[in-house]
N, C-alpha and C positions, 0 to 999 in steps of 0.2 A: 208544521215545523218540524226539522230535522233532530232527532235527538244525539247526541254527542257521549262516546263514553268518558269514564274516568281521566282516563289518561288524557284525551282529546281535552276534557275539560281544565286539566288540572297543569298540564305541560303542552297543550297547545299542539300536541303529537310529533313534539319535538321539533316543527317548523315557526319559523319567526319568533317573536314575542310568546312566553308564555303564560301570561297575563291576560289574553287577548280574548278567551274564554271566561276569564270570572265573571259572576254574577248575570250572566247573560241570560240565564232559565227563568227569570223573575221579566223579560221581555219578551215579545212578541216582533217580528221585521215584518216590513212594510211589506215587504213581497207577500208575506203570507196572507197577511190582512185583506190584500186586494182579490188573490187567488181564491181565499175561504168565501169572499162576501160574491165573486163570480159564479162560484158552484154551489152555494148554499141560501143567497139569499138573492139572486139572479133568475128569472128564469119566467119560462109560459106560465107559469101557476104560481107568478109573487106579484109583488104592485109593482116592483122594478124590472123589466123587461126589455130586451133588445137594446142593452146600454154598451156602448163602448168601453173599451178597457180605459182608455184615459181618463173618460171622463171620470170615472171610480178612482182613477190614481189620482186624479186632480182633486177631487173630495175626501179624499183619503189625508191626505197631504195639508189641506186646510183645516181636518178635525187635529190635525198632530199640532199643527201651529196653534192652534186656539188653547190645546189641552199645556200647551208649553210656557204662554203668559201668565195664565195664573191657577191653575188646578195641579201641574205635575210640581211637587219639591223637589227637583235636581238642577239646584244651583251651581254655576261654573266659579271658577276661583282660579283668578290670573294675576299674579305678583310680579311687579316689575320696578325697577327703579326710576325716581321720575326726573326727567331733564334738565338740561340746565336753564330752560325757557319754564321749569316749574309744570308742565306736560306729562299728560299721559297717555297716548294713545288707546283709543278703544278698540277694543279685538275685532276681529274681523264678524264673528258672527252672534257682536252684540247687540241686543233688543233692548232691556233695560235694566237700570244698576237694581240692586238689593241692600247693599252697603259697601262703605268705600272706607278703610283704615290704614293708619299709619303702624308700619310694623318698626317697632325701637324695643332694642333688648330684652327681645322673645317675648312682646305682649302687643298686643293688639290695641290699637287707639281708635275707636270711632271718628268720624272725622263727618262735619254738620255743612251741609250744602249753604253756601253762599245767598244772602236772598239781594246781595248788591251786583253790580255788573260789573264784573272784574276784567274782561275783554270786550273789542271791540273793534271794526274795521274805520279803517281812517282813508283820507284823501290829500293826497297831496296840495297844498294852495300858496297863490303868490302872495305877494305883499298887501294887496287890497283883497283878499279872502275869495279870490277865484279860482275855482279847482280845474288842473292841470290835468292837460291829457295828451296820449302820446299820439305816433303819427295816425293810428289806425282809428282814433276815435274814444278811445277806451281812459277811463279815468285812471291815473298813475295814483299809486300807493304804497306807503312806507314798509318797510320788514316788519314793524312792530305799531301797533297804535299808542297813544299819550297812554292810553288807560293801560295797554298791556306792559307797556315799560317800567309803569308805577307800581304795575303789580310785582314784574320781573324783579327790580331795585329794590324793592321794598321802602317805595318811599310814597305810598297810595295809603292815605288816613282809613283807618278800619271800626266798624261799630260792634267789634266783637272783642273781649277783653285780654289782646293780647299787646306785646312791643308796638303793635301799628294803631295801638288805638288814640283816638284824638284825646284821651282823659288820661294819657299815660302819663304822669310827675304831677299831675293836679290833684294834690294832698289833702286840700282844706275839703273842697266842696265835694269830689266825686270820689276820692281815697288815692292811691299811690302803688307802684309796684316795687320791690326790693327781691333783687335774685330772681326775678320773673314770678314771684308771689304777689296778689293781689289784697292789698288792707282798706280797708273803709273806719275812718272816723267814728270813734262808737259816741261824742256827742252828738255829731252831724246826724246820727244814725243809719238805718240801712236805707241804701241806693234804692227808694221806693219807685217804683213803676220801672223796675230793672226786667226787660226783654229776657226771659230766659233763654229763649235761643240765641242770643247771641254773647250769654254769660257762659262764654265758652274758652278756654285758651289753648286750645287744639288749631290745628292746620283748619283751613276752610276750604271747599274746591266749590267748581262750577261748571257744568257738564256743556258745552258747545256740542249740541248736534250735528249741526251744517257739516263744522269741519272736522268730528270726529275726534275730538281731545278733550281731556277734562282738565281743566284750568285748577292749579292751587296756587294757594297765597304765597308769601315767599320765605314764612317763616315753617315750612316744609323743610328747608334746608337740605334739597335733592336728596331725602328719604327713601326706605322704599314703601310701598304702597301696594296694600291687596286690595282687589276689586271683586267682587260678587256679584254677579248676574245671571239675565238669564237667556236664553238664546231661543229662536223659534222649532229648533229641533230637527232641521234642513242639513244638517251635517255637512254644510258646503256644498249643496245641489247631488252629493252622493247617495243616489237612494236604498242602497245598498246598506249604507250604515243607521237609515235612518227606522228606528222601534219604536215600541210602544209599550208600555208597562202592562201586563194582563190584566191588573184589575180595570183597563179602563178599554179592553179589548171590545167589550161588548158595544159600550159609548158609541167607539169607533164604526161599527157596521151598523149604528142606528144614525150617527151623526151623519153617512154615505146616504141615507135612506132615505132621510128627511130630506137632506141637500136636493138629491136628484127628484124626487117627488115636487118639492116647491118650485123647481125651476121648468117643470114638464105643464103642458099644454092638456086641457081636457082632466084633472085630478081634480076629485071634489074637495072642496076647503075642511069637512069635514077628517076625511082622511090623511092630509097634508098636516093636519094642527095633533091628530092623534101618533102621528109620527114624530112630531115635534115635542108633545109630551111623553112621550115614550124615550126619548133623547135625553131630556131634561132629567128625568127619572132616573137613567142610567147614571147621568154624571153627577146626580146626586151622591147616591149609592156608592161609586167607585171614590168620590169626596173621602167620604165618610170613611171606607177600608183603608185609606190610605192615610188617614189623618195617625194612625199609629197611638190611640187614646186607650193608654193601659192603667189596668187598675192601682198599681206602683203608682204610677207620676200622679193618678189622681189622691191616692192616699196623703201623699208625699206633701201635696199642696194643700189638705184641709189640714192635715198636721201643723202644715205652719202658719195657719190661722189662729191657733190658741197660742202662738207664743206671747208673752209681756214686751212691749219696748218701754224700756228704764231709760 
C-alpha cells in the first residue's frame, strides 16, 4: 500500500474533500490485494501458479462480497422522506436491510415488518371477470392494485394495534382506543393469545424486492424514514474504491487460493480441504478480532445482572 503524509491524511493535500482519507489506514485496497497475491502467493513454487490476473481479481471481489454480507460490521445508513404513495425506493447498492426506523421529533422509532401482504399487482377485467389485453397481447394493469389503494388511502384493515385495527372501537371484548392509546377492560382480563409481533402501534413496512421499494402503512403520514442496510462492497462497479479491512486481509488471500484450487483440475482433495480449513480458521479469527469485545463492556453487563427489579 502507499503511505501518505499527515498533511495528506488530514487535509487531502489541499485537493478536493479534506475528509477523503480519514480512516483510510484501516483498509487495504482491492488493487493492493490482487498485486500482493500475484507476487507472494502465486508462482512456480506455490500451489497456485500460472493464473491469469482477471481470475484472481474475480475471486478477490467474490471474497469481499461474502464478507460484506455477514462478517463486516459496516452498515450504511440512508434517510429519506416517504413519498405520497407511502413508498421508499431502495438504494442502488442495497442487498439486505438491518433495521428500518421512523425519525420523528429527534427520536428513532424501530418499525416492524408487516407479515400481511400490503402490495400487489392487478389486471384490468371486464364485467365477466375476463382479463383485458392490449394490442400486443399483454395484460392491462391499473396504476394501483386494490390492496395498494387501501394501503395508500388508509382503509386497509390491520392486525396491528393501530387506528386501522379491526378491533379499534371494540371496547367491551377486545379493548378500545382513546387519543391513540389502547386500553383493555380489566374485568374481561388481558387479551390472551395476543401476538407480540402485532402488538405495535408504530407504522409497519413490507419490502417489495422485485420493484425495489419499501411499502409502508398509511399511518406513517409521509414522515422521514431511516434505512440501515448492508451492501456487497462493490462500490457501484468502481474497483478503485473497493477495499477490505486489514483484519480480513489474510482471509481474502486464503479465499482466493482456496477458490482457485477448488476450480482447478488434477488437484488432490486433501490439498483443497487443507486450503478450505485454513480459510475458515482465518475468517473465525478475523471475526473475533473485529467483534471489539472490551473488558469494560463485559464488566458493565456483569454488573447489570446484580440489579434488583422491584
